[in-house]
N, C-alpha and C positions, 0 to 999 in steps of 0.2 A: 490566424487559425493555427493552432499548435499541431493539428493532425486531422486525419480524415478516417472515418469508420464507414465502410461500405457493408451493408447488411444484405444477406440473402442473395449473393451473386452466384451465378452459375460459372464454374471453372472447368476448363477442358471439355466442355460439352457433356459433363457427367454429374459432378458433385455440386452441391450448393453449400456456401459457407460465408462467414463474415471475413472481411479483409481489412486489416489496419494498415494505414499509410502514414509515414512520418519521415521527415528529412529527405523527401524525394524518393523513398524506397518503400517496398512492401515489407512490413516488419512482423506481421502476424497473420496467420490464416487458421481459423478454427470454426467448428460448427456454431459456436456462439461466443461472442466476445463482449466484455463489459465496457461500456462507454467511459472514457476518461474525461476529467474536467477540462473544459475548453475545446474538446474535440468535436468537429463537425460530424454529423451523422446523416447518412442517406440510405434509403431502402431501395434496393435494386429490383425487388419484386421478381427475382428469378431470371433477370436478364443476363445475357452472357457478358462476362468481363474478360477482355482479351488484351494482350499486348498491342500497343499501337502499330499500325501498318507501316512498312518501310517501302517507299518507291525507290528502287535500286538504280534508276536511270531516268533523269529528267534534266531540264535546263532552266535554272531559276531566272536569270536575266532575260532570256527569251520569253519566258512566261509573262514577265512584267512588261516587256515590249509589246507583246501580243495585245495587251489591253488598250494600247494607244495606236493600234494598226487597223487597216481596212482588210476585211476578209475577202479574198479574191478567188476562192475555190469552193468546191462542194462542201456542205450542202447549201451554203448561203448564195453562192454564185455558180451557175451551171453552164452558161453559154457566153459567147462574145458580147452580145448586147448587155447582158447583166454585168459583165466585167467593165465594159465602157461606162455604164451608168454608175457603178460603184466608184470608179476613179473620178468621174466627172463631178460627182456630188460630194466627194470626200473633202473634209476640212483639213488644210495643211497644218503642219506643226508650226511652232513659233519662228522657224527658219524658212518656212515656205515649202517644205518637203512633204510629199505624200509617201507613206510607207504601207505597202500591202503585204499580206502573208497568205500562206495556204494555197498557192496557185498549183493547178495540175493541168496537164495538156488536154484533157478531155473538155476543158472549158473553151479554149481558143487556139489550140495547137501550140507550137513553139513560140514563145514570146521573145522578141528582141526590141531594139530601140525603134525600128521602123514601125512595128506593130503598135507599140505603146504610144508613139507619137500621134498615131491616128486617133487614139482614145483620149489622150491628155498631153497636148504639145506644149502648153504654156507654163507648166510648173515641173520642177524636178520630181521624178517618180522612180521609186525602186520597189520591186515586187519580189518576195522570197518564194521560191519553190517549196512545196509542202515537205520535201525531203530535208530541207535545211541546207542543201549542198550548193544551191545556185541562187544568185541574185540576177534580176533582169532589170535594166535601167533604160529610161527613155533618153533622147538626145540631150535634153537639158541636164539630166543627171550625169550622163557620160562626160559632158563638158565640165560640170561642177567638180567632179572628182578627178578630172585629168586623165581619163583612161587612154587617150591617144598617145600620150608621152610616157605612160607608166610601163613598167616591165614585169609586173606580177605574172607568174606562169598561169594563173587561172583566168586571165583575160582572153576571151574568145575573139578572134579576128578573122576578117575576110582575107582572100588571097592577096590583096594589096596592103594588108596591115591595118585596115580600118577596124576599130572595135565594133563588134556587133551589139554591144550592150549587155552581153551575157558574161557573168563573172562567177567562176567556180571556186569553191572552197577558199574563200578570201575574206572571211568575216573580220579577222583581226586587222588585216591590211585596210579594208574598206572603212573601218572605224576611224582610222587615222586621217581619212580624207573627208569625213562627214562632219557637219556641225555637231557640237557636243549635245548629247541627248539629255533630257531631264533625269534627275536621280531616279533609279528604279524604285517602284513602290513595293518593296519586299514585305511590308506589313500586310498589304492586301493579299499577297501570295501566301504568307503564313496563315492568314485567316482562312483562305480558300482551302489550303491543304488540311488544316485542322478540321474543317467541316466534313471532309471526306474520311476522317479517321487516320490521317497520315501524321505520324509523330517523328519520322526520320526520313531523310532523303539523301540520295547520292546525286550530286550535280556532275553531269558527265560532259560539260562543256570543255573542249580541249584548249590548251594554250592560254590559260587565265593569266592576266598580268597581276602585278602586286596590288594595284589599286582595286581590282575586282575582288581579289581574295580578302583584302581588308574591309571592303564594303560588306561582303557576306559575313565576315567575322563580327563587324559592328552590329549587323542585324540580328545575329544570334546572341551577341553579348547583351543587347538592350531588350531582347524579347520580341522584336518585330517578327523574327522567325523563331517561333517556339520549338521548331523541330530540331532534332539532331541533324547535322549536316556533314556529309562526307564529300570531299572534293577529289575528282579524278584529274582535273586539268591544272592543278597547282604546279608551279615550276619544280624541277627536281630538287632544288636546294631549299624548298619551303618547309618550315616546321610549323605545326599548329600553335597559335598563341596560347601561352600557358594559362591565361586568365579566361579562356573560353573552352571549358571542358566538353561542351556539346558540339564542338567543331573538330573534325578529324581529316587527315590527309590519307587518301586511298591509293590504289594502283595508279600508275601513270597512263594517261590516255594517249593512244596511238591510233591515228585515223588511216585506214587503208582505203583511200578515196577511190570510188568506182571509176572516176574520170581519169585517174592517173595513178595506177597501182605502182607501189615501189618495186625496185628490183630486189631479188632475193638477198644479194650481199648487203645492200643498204638496210633492209629491214632486219636482217640478222644482227648487223652492227648496232642498230638502234636499240634492239631488245637487250643486247649485251650491255650497252651503256646504261640503260635504265636499271637493269638487274644489279649492276655494280654499285649502285647507290643504295641497294637494299629494298627498293620498291618493286613490286610486281607490275605487270602491264595490264591495261584494259584496252583491248583491240577492237576498234570499230570495224565490223566485218559483216557485210551485207550479201555479197555475191559468192557463188561457189568458187570463182577464180580467186577472190580475196582470201577465202578460207583455205584453199590449197596452198597459197603462198605463205600464209600465216603459220600453218602447221609445219611446213617445211622449214621455215625460219626458226620456229621453236624447237624443232627436232635437232637443229644445228646449234642454236644458242643455249639450249637447256631451258628448263621450266623452273620458275620460282613459285613456291606455294602462294596462292592468291591470284595467279595469272588467270585472266578471265576474257571471255569473248562477249562483246556487246552486240546485240541484235541477233546474230546468227539467223538471218532471215531465210537463207536457203542452205540446208545441210543435207548433202547426199547421204543415203543410208550407209554407203561404204565408208564414210568418214566418221560415223558415230563411234566405232571402236577406237579410232585414233584419238578423238577427244578424251575418251575414257582412259586410254593408255597414258596420255600426257597429263592426266589429272587436272584438266582445265575445268573451269566452271562457266556456265552460260547465263547471261542476263538477257532475256528476250521479251518481246512485246506482242502477244497474241491479240491484243486490243486492235492492232492494225487490221486483222481479219474482219472484225465487225464494222470497220470504217471503210476499208479499201479492198476487201476480199474479192469482190467481183472484178475489179481491175486486175488483180493478180491472176485470177483464174482465166481471164480473157487473154492476158499478155504473156503468161508463162506457159510453156509446153505442158500438156497434160501429164506427161511422165514425171514432171517435177512438182506437181501439186502436193504430194505427200511430204515434200521436203520443206514446205513453207512453215516457218515458225514452229519447228518441232518442239514438243513438250514431253509427251508420254514416253517416246522412245529414248530420249535423253535420260529421263528419270530411271527407266528400266535398266539402262546401261550403267547406272551408278554415277552419272554426271550431276554434280550439284546444279540445281536450276532455280533461278530467281525470276520473278515477274516484275515488270515495270511498265512505265507509260511512254517514255521518250517525249513527254509533253514539253512544249506545245505542239510538237509534230504528230503526236499520237494522243488518244483520249486520256485525260488526266485521272478520271474517276477509277479508283482501284476496283470498285465493285463491278464496274462494267468490264474491266480487264479480266477479273475473275470469271465472270459470266462467259466472256469470249473464250477463255481457256477451257471451260467446261463444255461449251456447245459448239464453238468454232463456226458459227453461222455468219455468212456474209450479209450485207444489207438486203440482198434479194432472197435470202433464206437458204442459199446453198450451203453445204457443209464442206469446209476446206480441210481435208486431211482428217477424216473421222477417227482414224487410228491414233491420232495424236492428242485426243481429248484427255484432260486431267479429271480426276474426281473433284468434287467441290472441296473436300478436305485438303487435297494436295494443292489446289489452287490457292486457297487461303494460306496454307503453310508457306507457299512460295513468296508471300508478302510479309512473313513473320520472322524471317532471319534478320539479324542485326546488319547494319550497313557494312561493317567490316568483315562479314562472313556470308555474302549472298549465296543462297542455296544450301547453307548450313542448317543445323537443327533449328526448328521453329522455337522462338522464345515462348516461355510459359509464365503465367502468373504464379510466382513462387516467392517464398521468403528470401529477402536479399536482393530481389530483382529491382531494376529501375521502375519507378512508378509512372512510366509512359504508357497509358492505358486507354482503352475505349470501352465504354459500357453501352450495350445494346438494349433496346426495348424488349427484345425477344430472346429466347434460348438460341444457342448456336445452331441447332438443327434447322430451326425455322429460317435463320439467316442464310444458311447454306442452300436451302431450297429456293430462295428468291433474294439473291444479293442486292442490296440497295442502300445507299448512304442515308436514306430516310430512317433506317433502323437505328442509327446512332443516337444515343441519348446524351452522352457526355464524353468529352475527350480530356484526358489529363496529361500534362507534361510536367515531369518532376513532382507529381502528386497534386498539381494545381490545375483547376479547370481552365481550359483555353477556349472551349465552346460549351456552353451549358444550356440545355433545353429547360424552359421553365417548368416542365413536368417533374423535374427532379426535386 
């Protein structure tokens, strides 16, 4: 195919025009274009043509691992009996391990080795908390990875030094003690993302090793991941491969772990070290305590353009002007409200409810705001996240922070900035733009009224279809 001519596409929710694509870019836009020899032609029937969506914070390998894991939390599992049944009937991997994901304390309280032993004592079991911050192991797993003699600071112990089976913020360390996993099926992840209209992602996994970076580069290079990929966890000395233009290196991920917040001097020194390499920082920041420490450290270390806050799950109103003053950008996930909002409203004091996953107040203060999923820990579907940003309804139908609602247009725009500029100006279909596009069955106004991935007709990456509905 030498090129693609899209006829009668709606652009910017207002005008209808023909759009020519060649060489991976939009080359012409006009009311009527003449088809060229060898050029494919499709009638859009007035459907909206948009830039592809960008998920500004997710975890590619964790998404792939989720597909081979047992779901251990809501909505699939809601009580202790259900968890026991899920683990007892789970098929182990080729090394005999059972891997569970998505656990939350409402199911069976705090899990440790003793509790898991009563459910599944005869095979090594590890269960990940839905936050991604905690692994819980049974005794067989504790023995297999050698927790008793290990010295990782995230190992929780009883008063006499015995491991409880709970392991905090230790993913990289744990991987060195586990049997090698099968290669991640990034092709399936790329297909899943494309079906949702996502043509660019930022992988926010911290502390990626060289092998993981190369595996992602290979997947982008060979088309298994048709998305543009931006990496936050690449080592400081990493440069993107010159032969993979769709792979980029973003700000450097720093995790302010809720279980062990850094000291102010240590965090300030780390920020300065990152900035000295020319990279901005992307700070994982969930609690108000973490946010206070981060802002103090940035005030001391200085801010580099592109510095960003990941999550910003709780932002007190008095700190919003500070974020604006420091010219930080925020990448947040209101989709959590639609999945876990009732838990938040139950567990967080009422005076803090308006601080949850702020959106409108940040935008009003001039703070660049991007939306994302944090998948697999949050809902991957961007249309569901957009809906959550607009309505902010919990599963029980309560509204969490009504003053923080975005308009549908604002919510979609928060998915349209490029990965290198989250919260920046929304990309538009214009001459010279990359032809990473989504075509909808309906005009934009109809899509904004009822966001749904079923509205997607075709997804293009570099001008080539990566998901094509037969109706086209």
